[in-house]
N, C-alpha and C positions, 0 to 999 in steps of 0.2 A: 394277443399274440405278439411277442417281441421278435422282430426279424433278426436273423443272425447276419449282421452287416459284415462281420469279418469273413464269414463263409462266402458271402457274395463276392467279396474282393479276393478270396483265396489267400488271406493273410492271417498271421497269428495276432492275438490280442496285443502283443508287445510291439507291433509294427509302428514305425516312426511316422510322423506327419508327411515327411518326404516320400516314404514308401507308399503311403496311402494315396498321395497325389499322383505319383508315378503310375500306380496300378489303376487309378481312376482314368487317367489318360489312355492307358492301354486298352482298358475295357470299353471306354467311350469310342475309341477308334474302331474297335472290333464290332460293337453292337449299334453304332450310330445308324439310324434308318437310311441315311444317304448311301452307306456302304453295305450294310447287311439288309438284304431284302427278305429275310425269313419272316414268317407271320408273327413270331414272338419277339422280334427285335425291339419293337416299341415298348413292350412290357418290360423287357430286360433292361432297356435304357432307363426307364423310369425307376426300376429297382436300383440300378447303379447310381443314378442321380440322388435318390433318397438316401442311400447309404453314405454317399459322399457328403451330403449336407450335415449329417450327424457326426461322422467320424472326422471331418475336417475342422469342426468347431470344438475347441478345447473344453468348454464347459458342457456342451451337449454330450461329448464323448465321455467325459468323466461320469456324468449322470447315467449314461447308457451302460458304461462298464460295471457300475454297481448292480444294475438289473441283469446284465449279461452274466455276471458271476453267479448270481442267485439261480438263474435258470440253467445255464449251460454247464456249470460246475456240478450241479445236481444230476444233470443228465449223464455226465461222464461216470459218476458214482453208480447211478442206476444201471448203466450199461455194463459195468463191471459185475454187478450182482444179479443180472437177469439175462435171459436169452434175447435174441434179436426180435422175435415176434412180440414179446411183452414190451420191449423198448418202443416199437412202433406204436402200439396202443397207448403207452404212456405219453409219447410225444403228442399225439392227437389230443388227448385229454388235457394235458398241461397247456398246450397252445390255446385251446378254446377257453380254459378257465383262468388264464393269467390276467390279473388286474394290476394296474400300476398303482403304486403307493406314492409316486412322485408325479403330481399333476403337471409340473413344468416339463418333465421329459415326455410325458404323454402328449402334451400340447406341441412340443417340438417335433416329435415323430409324426404326428398328424399333419403339422405344417410342412414338414419335409416331404411327405407323400403328396400333398396338394401342390407344392412347388415343383416337384418332379413331373407331375402330370402337366402342369402349366408349361414347364420347360419344353416338353415334347410337343405339346399343342402349338406353342409359339414357333418351334422349329418348323413344323409343317406350314404354318401361316407364312413364315419368312421365306421358306423355300418356294411356296406358291407365288408369293409376291415378287421374288427375284425372277422366277421363271416368267411371270406375266410381264414384268417390266423389261426383261430381256427380249421377249417376243415383241412387245410394243416397240421397243427401240429398233429391232430388226425390221419390222414392217414399215416404220417411219423412214428408216434409212433406205429401204428398198423402194418405197414410194418416191423419195427424192431422187434416187438414181434413175428410176423410170422416167420421171419428169425431165431430168437433165438429158437423158437419151432422146426423148421425144423432141425436146428443144433443139438438140444438135441436128436431128433429122430434118426438122423444119428449116433451120438455118441452111443446111446443105441444099435442100430443095429450092430455097429462095435464091441462093447464089447460082445454082444451075439455071434458074429462070432468067436471071440477069445476064448470064453469059450467052444465051441463045437469042 
Protein backbone atom coordinates (compact mmCIF):
# COMPACT_ATOMS: atom_id res chain seq x y z
CA UNK A 1 0.00 0.00 0.00
CA UNK A 2 1.38 3.38 -0.98
CA UNK A 3 0.32 6.07 1.49
CA UNK A 4 -1.01 9.32 0.05
CA UNK A 5 1.43 11.70 1.71
CA UNK A 6 0.01 14.67 -0.17
CA UNK A 7 -3.43 13.91 1.21
CA UNK A 8 -1.98 13.66 4.74
CA UNK A 9 -0.56 17.15 4.34
CA UNK A 10 -3.60 18.44 2.46
CA UNK A 11 -1.35 19.73 -0.31
CA UNK A 12 -1.30 19.26 -4.07
CA UNK A 13 1.47 17.24 -5.69
CA UNK A 14 2.97 20.46 -7.06
CA UNK A 15 3.58 21.86 -3.56
CA UNK A 16 6.98 23.43 -3.03
CA UNK A 17 9.48 22.29 -0.42
CA UNK A 18 8.72 25.43 1.59
CA UNK A 19 4.97 24.70 1.51
CA UNK A 20 5.61 21.14 2.68
CA UNK A 21 7.84 22.35 5.51
CA UNK A 22 5.29 24.98 6.56
CA UNK A 23 2.44 22.47 6.51
CA UNK A 24 4.53 19.94 8.45
CA UNK A 25 5.10 22.50 11.19
CA UNK A 26 1.40 23.38 11.30
CA UNK A 27 0.35 19.75 11.56
CA UNK A 28 3.09 18.92 14.06
CA UNK A 29 1.90 21.73 16.32
CA UNK A 30 -1.70 20.57 15.97
CA UNK A 31 -1.10 16.84 16.56
CA UNK A 32 1.94 16.92 18.83
CA UNK A 33 1.16 14.65 21.80
CA UNK A 34 2.08 17.48 24.19
CA UNK A 35 -0.71 19.61 22.75
CA UNK A 36 -3.26 17.15 21.40
CA UNK A 37 -4.44 14.65 23.98
CA UNK A 38 -6.75 12.67 21.69
CA UNK A 39 -6.13 8.92 21.51
CA UNK A 40 -5.15 9.05 17.84
CA UNK A 41 -2.68 11.96 18.19
CA UNK A 42 0.34 9.65 18.42
CA UNK A 43 -0.62 7.70 15.31
CA UNK A 44 -1.37 10.92 13.44
CA UNK A 45 1.99 12.39 14.48
CA UNK A 46 3.76 9.26 13.24
CA UNK A 47 1.90 9.53 9.93
CA UNK A 48 2.85 13.22 9.59
CA UNK A 49 6.48 12.48 10.43
CA UNK A 50 6.64 9.64 7.92
CA UNK A 51 5.16 11.82 5.17
CA UNK A 52 7.63 14.58 5.94
CA UNK A 53 10.63 12.22 5.76
CA UNK A 54 9.65 11.25 2.21
CA UNK A 55 8.39 14.57 0.86
CA UNK A 56 11.21 16.69 2.30
CA UNK A 57 13.92 14.60 0.63
CA UNK A 58 14.26 15.45 -3.08
CA UNK A 59 15.31 12.00 -4.27
CA UNK A 60 12.77 10.14 -2.13
CA UNK A 61 10.03 12.50 -3.28
CA UNK A 62 10.85 12.06 -6.97
CA UNK A 63 10.76 8.27 -6.61
CA UNK A 64 7.56 8.53 -4.59
CA UNK A 65 5.96 10.76 -7.24
CA UNK A 66 6.51 8.12 -9.92
CA UNK A 67 4.54 5.56 -7.90
CA UNK A 68 2.05 8.18 -6.77
CA UNK A 69 1.22 9.00 -10.39
CA UNK A 70 0.75 5.32 -11.25
CA UNK A 71 -1.67 4.70 -8.41
CA UNK A 72 -3.51 7.93 -7.81
CA UNK A 73 -3.79 9.03 -11.44
CA UNK A 74 -5.41 5.67 -12.18
CA UNK A 75 -7.77 6.13 -9.26
CA UNK A 76 -8.94 9.46 -10.65
CA UNK A 77 -9.69 7.82 -13.99
CA UNK A 78 -11.48 4.93 -12.31
CA UNK A 79 -13.54 7.33 -10.26
CA UNK A 80 -14.68 9.13 -13.41
CA UNK A 81 -15.76 5.83 -14.96
CA UNK A 82 -17.40 4.16 -11.95
CA UNK A 83 -19.75 4.90 -9.11
CA UNK A 84 -18.56 5.58 -5.53
CA UNK A 85 -19.31 2.06 -4.28
CA UNK A 86 -17.18 0.38 -6.91
CA UNK A 87 -14.41 2.92 -6.24
CA UNK A 88 -14.26 1.96 -2.57
CA UNK A 89 -13.92 -1.72 -3.46
CA UNK A 90 -11.27 -0.90 -6.04
CA UNK A 91 -9.29 1.15 -3.49
CA UNK A 92 -9.21 -1.72 -1.00
CA UNK A 93 -8.13 -4.25 -3.61
CA UNK A 94 -5.47 -1.99 -5.12
CA UNK A 95 -3.97 -1.01 -1.77
CA UNK A 96 -3.62 -4.62 -0.68
CA UNK A 97 -2.16 -5.82 -3.99
CA UNK A 98 0.25 -2.96 -4.68
CA UNK A 99 3.85 -4.04 -4.97
CA UNK A 100 6.83 -1.77 -5.35
CA UNK A 101 8.99 -2.14 -8.40
CA UNK A 102 11.45 0.31 -6.84
CA UNK A 103 13.19 -1.43 -3.93
CA UNK A 104 14.93 1.80 -2.91
CA UNK A 105 11.62 3.64 -2.47
CA UNK A 106 10.15 0.68 -0.62
CA UNK A 107 13.16 0.67 1.72
CA UNK A 108 12.88 4.46 2.24
CA UNK A 109 9.18 4.26 3.05
CA UNK A 110 9.75 1.43 5.52
CA UNK A 111 12.64 3.39 7.00
CA UNK A 112 10.47 6.53 7.23
CA UNK A 113 7.80 4.51 9.07
CA UNK A 114 10.30 3.15 11.60
CA UNK A 115 11.93 6.58 12.04
CA UNK A 116 8.52 8.14 12.66
CA UNK A 117 7.75 5.54 15.33
CA UNK A 118 11.15 6.11 16.93
CA UNK A 119 10.61 9.88 16.82
CA UNK A 120 7.39 9.58 18.83
CA UNK A 121 8.89 7.01 21.24
CA UNK A 122 11.88 9.28 21.85
CA UNK A 123 9.54 12.20 22.39
CA UNK A 124 7.82 10.31 25.20
CA UNK A 125 11.15 9.25 26.70
CA UNK A 126 12.42 12.83 26.55
CA UNK A 127 9.24 14.17 28.09
CA UNK A 128 9.41 11.65 30.92
CA UNK A 129 13.09 12.42 31.41
CA UNK A 130 12.47 16.16 31.51
CA UNK A 131 9.60 15.70 33.95
CA UNK A 132 11.67 13.41 36.14
CA UNK A 133 14.66 15.74 36.16
CA UNK A 134 12.36 18.69 36.86
CA UNK A 135 10.80 16.88 39.80
CA UNK A 136 14.20 15.79 41.03
CA UNK A 137 15.47 19.36 40.87
CA UNK A 138 12.34 20.61 42.63
CA UNK A 139 12.67 18.16 45.50
CA UNK A 140 16.41 18.77 45.88
CA UNK A 141 15.77 22.51 46.01
CA UNK A 142 12.89 21.99 48.43
CA UNK A 143 15.12 19.84 50.65
CA UNK A 144 17.85 22.50 50.67
CA UNK A 145 15.27 25.18 51.54
CA UNK A 146 13.94 23.07 54.41
CA UNK A 147 17.46 22.48 55.72
CA UNK A 148 18.21 26.22 55.54
CA UNK A 149 14.94 26.99 57.34
CA UNK A 150 15.74 24.46 60.07
CA UNK A 151 19.25 25.90 60.37
CA UNK A 152 17.84 29.41 60.82
CA UNK A 153 15.43 28.15 63.50
CA UNK A 154 18.33 26.49 65.34
CA UNK A 155 20.40 29.69 65.14
CA UNK A 156 17.47 31.75 66.45
CA UNK A 157 16.98 29.37 69.36
CA UNK A 158 20.74 29.49 70.16
CA UNK A 159 20.74 33.32 70.14
CA UNK A 160 17.68 33.36 72.44
CA UNK A 161 19.42 30.97 74.82
CA UNK A 162 22.48 33.26 75.04
CA UNK A 163 20.33 36.36 75.67
CA UNK A 164 18.65 34.88 78.71
